[in-house]
C-alpha positions as CSV (number, residue, x, y, z in Angstrom):
1,M,185.3,268.7,-49.4
2,R,184.5,265.1,-51.0
3,S,183.8,262.8,-48.3
4,L,187.0,261.1,-46.6
5,D,188.3,258.0,-44.8
6,I,189.4,259.0,-41.8
7,A,190.6,257.5,-38.6
8,V,190.7,259.2,-35.1
9,A,193.0,257.3,-32.8
10,G,192.3,257.8,-28.8
11,C,189.1,258.0,-27.4
12,G,189.7,260.8,-25.0
13,P,187.4,264.4,-25.8
14,A,189.7,265.2,-28.3
15,G,188.8,262.1,-29.9
16,L,185.7,261.8,-29.8
17,A,184.4,265.2,-30.2
18,A,186.4,264.9,-33.3
19,A,185.0,261.6,-34.7
20,L,181.2,263.3,-33.9
21,L,182.2,266.5,-35.6
22,L,183.9,264.9,-38.8
23,H,180.8,261.8,-39.0
24,R,178.4,264.5,-39.0
25,D,180.2,266.2,-41.9
26,G,179.8,263.2,-44.1
27,H,183.2,261.7,-43.6
28,R,183.6,258.0,-43.0
29,V,185.0,257.4,-39.5
30,R,186.8,254.7,-37.5
31,L,187.8,255.1,-34.4
32,F,190.5,253.1,-32.9
33,E,191.1,252.5,-28.6
34,R,194.3,250.7,-26.8
35,F,192.0,249.6,-23.9
36,A,189.7,246.6,-24.6
37,H,187.1,248.8,-23.6
38,A,186.7,252.5,-23.8
39,G,186.4,254.4,-20.8
40,P,188.1,257.8,-19.1
41,V,190.7,258.1,-17.3
42,G,191.4,260.5,-14.3
43,S,189.1,262.8,-12.0
44,G,187.1,266.2,-12.1
45,L,188.0,268.7,-15.0
46,M,186.5,272.3,-15.4
47,L,184.4,273.1,-19.0
48,Q,184.7,276.3,-20.0
49,P,183.1,278.7,-22.0
50,T,185.1,277.9,-25.2
51,G,184.7,274.0,-24.6
52,L,181.3,274.5,-23.8
53,A,180.6,276.4,-26.6
54,V,181.7,273.0,-29.0
55,L,179.8,270.5,-26.9
56,D,176.6,273.4,-27.7
57,A,177.7,272.8,-31.4
58,L,177.1,269.5,-30.4
59,G,174.3,269.2,-28.7
60,L,175.7,268.2,-25.9
61,G,176.2,271.4,-24.1
62,D,172.9,271.3,-21.6
63,A,173.6,267.6,-20.5
64,A,177.1,268.8,-19.5
65,R,175.8,271.6,-17.6
66,A,172.6,269.7,-16.0
67,A,175.7,266.7,-15.1
68,G,177.9,268.8,-13.6
69,R,177.9,272.2,-11.3
70,R,178.2,276.0,-12.5
71,I,181.3,276.9,-11.5
72,D,181.1,281.6,-11.2
73,R,184.7,281.7,-9.0
74,L,187.8,280.4,-8.3
75,Y,189.5,281.2,-5.1
76,G,192.2,280.3,-3.3
77,S,193.9,281.8,-0.2
78,A,197.3,281.1,1.8
79,D,198.1,282.1,5.8
80,G,194.3,283.3,5.6
81,R,195.5,286.2,2.9
82,T,193.0,286.0,-0.5
83,V,195.7,285.1,-3.2
84,L,192.9,284.0,-6.1
85,D,189.7,285.4,-6.5
86,M,188.7,285.3,-10.4
87,R,184.8,285.7,-10.8
88,Y,183.2,284.5,-14.0
89,A,181.3,287.9,-13.8
90,A,183.8,290.3,-14.7
91,L,183.3,289.4,-18.5
92,S,179.9,290.2,-20.2
93,G,177.3,287.5,-20.5
94,D,176.3,284.7,-18.8
95,R,180.1,283.5,-18.6
96,H,180.4,280.5,-16.2
97,G,182.3,277.2,-15.7
98,V,181.2,273.6,-15.5
99,G,183.3,271.6,-13.0
100,I,182.4,267.7,-14.6
101,H,183.8,264.0,-13.9
102,R,185.7,263.1,-16.9
103,A,183.5,260.0,-16.9
104,T,180.9,261.6,-17.0
105,L,181.9,264.0,-20.5
106,F,183.1,260.7,-21.7
107,D,179.6,258.9,-21.5
108,L,177.9,262.1,-23.1
109,L,180.7,261.7,-26.0
110,F,180.4,258.2,-26.3
111,D,176.9,257.4,-25.9
112,R,176.5,259.6,-29.1
113,V,179.5,258.1,-30.6
114,Q,177.5,255.3,-30.3
115,A,174.1,256.7,-31.2
116,D,175.4,257.7,-34.7
117,G,176.6,254.3,-35.8
118,I,180.2,255.9,-36.0
119,E,182.8,252.3,-35.7
120,V,185.0,251.8,-32.5
121,E,187.4,249.4,-32.3
122,T,188.8,248.9,-28.6
123,D,192.1,246.8,-27.9
124,R,193.6,248.5,-30.8
125,A,197.4,250.2,-29.3
126,V,199.0,252.1,-32.2
127,A,202.5,251.7,-32.4
128,G,202.8,254.4,-35.5
129,T,201.9,255.3,-39.0
130,T,203.2,254.7,-42.1
131,N,202.3,257.3,-45.5
132,A,202.1,255.3,-48.8
133,E,199.6,255.5,-51.2
134,G,198.0,256.6,-48.6
135,R,198.3,257.1,-44.5
136,Y,197.9,253.6,-42.9
137,L,197.8,253.1,-38.8
138,R,200.2,250.3,-37.3
139,F,199.3,248.3,-34.0
140,T,201.4,247.0,-31.2
141,D,200.3,243.1,-32.3
142,G,201.9,243.8,-36.1
143,S,198.5,244.4,-37.8
144,S,197.5,247.8,-39.2
145,A,195.0,249.7,-40.8
146,G,194.3,252.0,-43.9
147,P,194.8,253.7,-46.2
148,F,193.1,256.4,-44.6
149,D,192.9,259.9,-46.3
150,L,193.4,261.2,-42.7
151,V,194.8,260.2,-39.1
152,V,193.5,262.0,-36.3
153,D,196.4,261.6,-33.4
154,A,194.1,262.5,-30.5
155,L,197.0,260.0,-28.4
156,G,197.3,262.3,-25.8
157,S,201.2,263.4,-24.5
158,R,202.9,260.3,-25.0
159,T,201.4,259.7,-28.3
160,P,203.8,257.1,-30.4
161,L,202.6,259.0,-33.9
162,A,205.3,261.9,-32.9
163,K,208.7,262.2,-31.5
164,P,209.4,263.1,-27.7
165,C,209.3,266.4,-27.2
166,G,208.9,268.8,-24.0
167,R,210.0,267.9,-20.5
168,D,207.7,266.1,-17.4
169,L,206.8,268.9,-14.8
170,A,208.6,267.9,-11.4
171,Y,204.8,268.6,-9.7
172,G,202.0,266.6,-9.9
173,A,199.2,265.9,-7.7
174,L,196.9,263.3,-6.2
175,W,192.8,263.1,-7.0
176,A,190.1,261.6,-5.8
177,S,186.4,261.5,-6.3
178,L,184.5,261.8,-3.1
179,D,181.2,262.7,-1.7
180,W,180.3,266.3,-1.9
181,P,179.6,267.5,2.0
182,A,176.7,268.7,3.4
183,Q,178.2,271.8,4.3
184,G,181.5,274.1,4.6
185,F,182.3,274.6,0.9
186,D,180.9,276.9,-2.3
187,G,178.9,274.5,-4.1
188,A,179.7,277.2,-7.4
189,A,183.6,277.8,-6.5
190,L,186.7,276.1,-6.9
191,E,188.4,276.9,-3.8
192,Q,192.1,275.8,-3.1
193,R,194.6,276.6,0.0
194,Y,198.5,277.1,-1.0
195,R,201.3,276.8,1.1
196,A,204.0,278.9,-0.5
197,A,203.8,277.2,-3.9
198,S,205.1,273.9,-3.0
199,V,201.9,272.8,-1.0
200,M,198.0,273.3,-2.5
201,A,194.8,271.6,-1.8
202,G,192.0,272.0,-4.2
203,V,188.4,271.3,-4.0
204,L,185.9,271.2,-7.2
205,P,182.0,270.3,-7.3
206,I,182.1,268.2,-10.0
207,G,178.2,267.6,-10.3
208,T,176.8,263.7,-10.7
209,T,179.2,260.6,-11.8
210,P,177.8,257.5,-13.6
211,G,176.5,255.0,-11.4
212,A,177.1,256.8,-7.8
213,P,174.7,258.3,-6.1
214,G,174.8,262.0,-4.7
215,D,176.8,264.9,-5.5
216,K,181.0,264.4,-5.9
217,A,183.6,266.7,-5.5
218,A,187.7,266.3,-6.8
219,F,190.0,266.5,-4.5
220,F,193.2,266.9,-5.2
221,W,196.7,267.7,-3.3
222,S,199.6,269.0,-5.2
223,L,202.9,266.6,-4.6
224,R,206.2,266.8,-6.1
225,A,207.0,263.2,-8.6
226,D,209.9,262.5,-6.7
227,R,208.6,262.8,-3.4
228,L,205.5,260.5,-3.8
229,P,207.4,257.5,-2.2
230,A,208.3,259.3,1.1
231,W,204.1,260.0,1.1
232,H,203.4,256.4,0.8
233,A,205.8,255.5,3.3
234,A,204.3,258.2,5.8
235,G,200.9,257.0,5.6
236,L,197.8,258.2,5.2
237,D,197.8,259.4,8.9
238,A,200.8,261.4,8.5
239,W,199.2,263.3,5.0
240,R,195.8,263.6,7.2
241,A,197.3,265.6,9.3
242,D,199.4,267.7,7.0
243,V,195.7,268.4,5.0
244,A,194.2,269.8,8.4
245,A,197.2,271.8,8.9
246,L,196.8,273.5,6.0
247,W,192.9,273.0,5.9
248,P,190.6,272.0,8.4
249,A,187.4,271.9,6.8
250,A,188.6,269.7,3.8
251,E,188.5,267.1,6.3
252,A,185.4,266.5,5.2
253,F,187.5,264.9,2.1
254,T,190.7,263.3,4.0
255,A,188.0,261.1,6.0
256,Q,186.4,259.5,3.2
257,I,189.8,258.1,2.4
258,D,190.7,255.1,4.3
259,D,193.4,253.8,1.7
260,P,196.0,255.1,-0.7
261,A,194.0,253.4,-3.6
262,Q,191.4,255.9,-3.5
263,L,194.1,258.5,-4.7
264,T,195.6,258.6,-8.4
265,F,198.5,260.7,-8.9
266,A,198.6,262.8,-12.5
267,R,201.8,263.2,-13.7
268,Y,201.7,266.3,-15.7
269,T,204.4,267.5,-18.8
270,H,204.7,270.6,-21.1
271,R,205.1,270.2,-24.2
272,T,204.5,271.6,-27.9
273,L,204.8,269.9,-30.8
274,A,206.8,272.6,-33.5
275,R,204.8,271.0,-36.6
276,P,201.2,269.2,-35.6
277,V,200.6,268.4,-39.0
278,A,202.0,266.3,-41.6
279,P,200.7,264.8,-44.8
280,A,197.6,263.4,-44.2
281,L,198.0,263.3,-40.2
282,V,197.2,265.8,-37.8
283,H,198.0,266.0,-33.7
284,I,195.1,267.7,-31.7
285,G,194.9,267.8,-27.7
286,D,197.7,267.0,-26.0
287,A,199.2,265.1,-28.8
288,W,199.8,268.3,-29.7
289,H,200.2,270.7,-26.8
290,S,200.1,269.7,-23.4
291,T,200.4,271.6,-20.0
292,S,200.2,271.2,-16.4
293,P,196.6,271.8,-15.3
294,Q,196.9,275.6,-13.4
295,L,194.8,277.0,-16.1
296,G,192.5,274.3,-16.4
297,Q,192.3,274.5,-20.7
298,G,193.5,270.8,-21.5
299,A,190.0,269.0,-22.0
300,N,188.6,272.9,-23.6
301,M,191.7,273.2,-26.1
302,A,190.9,269.5,-26.9
303,L,187.5,270.3,-27.8
304,L,188.5,273.5,-29.6
305,D,191.3,271.6,-31.6
306,A,188.8,269.2,-33.1
307,Y,186.4,271.6,-34.1
308,A,188.8,273.3,-35.7
309,V,189.5,270.2,-37.8
310,A,185.7,269.9,-39.1
311,A,185.9,273.3,-39.7
312,A,188.7,273.2,-41.7
313,L,187.9,270.6,-43.5
314,R,184.9,272.2,-44.3
315,A,186.0,275.0,-45.8
316,A,189.2,274.0,-48.0
317,R,189.5,272.0,-51.1
318,S,192.0,269.2,-50.3
319,P,193.2,267.4,-47.0
320,D,196.5,269.1,-47.3
321,D,194.7,272.9,-47.6
322,A,192.4,272.1,-44.5
323,L,195.4,271.3,-42.4
324,A,197.2,274.2,-43.2
325,R,194.0,276.2,-42.0
326,F,193.7,273.7,-39.1
327,V,197.1,275.4,-37.8
328,A,195.8,278.9,-38.9
329,L,193.0,278.4,-36.7
330,R,194.5,277.3,-33.7
331,G,197.8,278.2,-33.5
332,L,198.2,281.4,-32.2
333,H,195.5,280.5,-29.4
334,I,198.0,277.5,-28.3
335,R,201.3,279.6,-28.5
336,V,199.8,282.2,-25.8
337,Y,198.4,279.5,-23.4
338,Q,201.5,277.7,-23.8
339,A,203.4,280.3,-23.1
340,M,201.1,281.8,-20.2
341,S,200.7,278.1,-18.5
342,A,204.6,278.0,-18.3
343,L,204.4,281.5,-17.0
344,F,202.4,280.7,-14.4
345,T,202.8,277.4,-13.0
346,P,205.4,277.9,-11.0
347,V,203.4,280.2,-9.1
348,Y,201.2,277.5,-7.8
349,Q,203.6,274.8,-8.0
350,S,207.1,275.2,-7.6
351,D,209.8,274.9,-4.6
352,S,210.5,279.0,-5.4
353,R,210.0,280.8,-2.0
354,V,210.1,284.6,-4.2
355,I,207.5,283.7,-6.5
356,P,205.1,282.8,-4.2
357,W,206.1,285.7,-2.1
358,L,205.2,288.1,-4.9
359,R,201.8,286.6,-5.7
360,D,200.8,286.8,-1.6
361,A,202.2,290.5,-1.3
362,V,201.6,292.1,-4.9
363,V,199.0,289.7,-6.7
364,G,196.5,288.9,-3.5
365,P,195.6,292.7,-2.7
366,L,195.2,293.3,-6.4
367,A,192.5,290.8,-7.1
368,G,189.7,292.9,-6.0
369,L,190.3,295.6,-8.4
370,W,188.0,295.4,-12.1
371,P,191.3,296.0,-14.3
372,V,192.7,292.5,-12.5
373,Q,189.4,290.6,-12.1
374,W,188.7,290.9,-16.0
375,L,192.0,289.8,-17.0
376,Q,192.0,286.8,-14.5
377,A,188.9,285.9,-15.8
378,T,189.5,286.5,-19.5
379,M,193.0,284.5,-19.1
380,V,190.8,281.5,-17.2
381,T,188.0,281.3,-19.0
382,G,190.7,280.4,-22.2
383,L,189.4,283.6,-24.1
384,V,192.5,285.8,-24.9
385,G,192.7,285.5,-28.3
386,A,189.2,285.6,-29.2
387,P,189.1,281.3,-30.1
388,L,185.5,281.1,-30.3
389,R,185.4,284.1,-33.1
390,R,188.2,282.1,-35.0
391,L,186.5,279.4,-35.3
392,G,182.5,280.7,-35.8
393,L,181.7,280.0,-32.2
């Protein structure tokens, strides 16, 4: 493939990784970011073996592992009963996750973008795109950029470069990045506590964060979006009491919160574009597919998409051939995980009483059996459908 002029819209993990991979393949890449200063949004996330494989290909995997915290287990309980006990050891090889702050992951990728000399244009809010003698980006200030041989849309689930689709999910979560306590929690596990499926608290070790001393944790509290005003009205003391009733040890985290502004409410969307490509345009990451975070695949899927774009261009004779190859490389894996997310999200975030009862009464007792452990581990790691083998990773 000849060297192409490529615009990458969005400086999240998908956009930064795509820019790095495409630049290293000899393409002329320009990154566009809507904020005046590029930066991350959100708290912690889980890097799975899929996402780590892409970071390894970029030479950033070891740095991510060093800054984050190795995760060997996902554990959840309801009313003192184990209902989730997923161990990476159920899989062959040294499989594990890494809990990491979004700011840490952003810095690793963005610092490498700058070191590689990739052009980044900030304060450039994308409004749309046109395709005439090449693909152009249009911005909200009336200016434009182009023509480009390819535009990579990494603008997230509310991208202006695609028609709206999907649905907003009823439940979101309050998040905060807090100091890791001296005791009481497993430093190599994502731990959760549930009350039915309408209440959930979770703790994820995320290692160090830029500019902050000591180890951190991402603490999250599930909340239905339309109940957020009532949560604010009730005040922090009422919330702390509710958390303590569910999980007394979590006071080590809630005691660090003395202002509601320390908590950020994240809303989630389930959407899948019917067609993620158009002439000289490809949608990746949440711009193509987004779900609730229950399976923890968002950033990992985005990194796989970024790698697939570069791999497809490497192997194709033309941009159009490359886009068809990209869809072939990623389509099956994404369809499987979109379906699984739709199936399993109500198990952990819904108002249903029957579904969590079945979870606690049936799935919980089976959690320790080998076939169930292997199946859970394969799902959580993102390895269903052999995505790494398809990409040559």
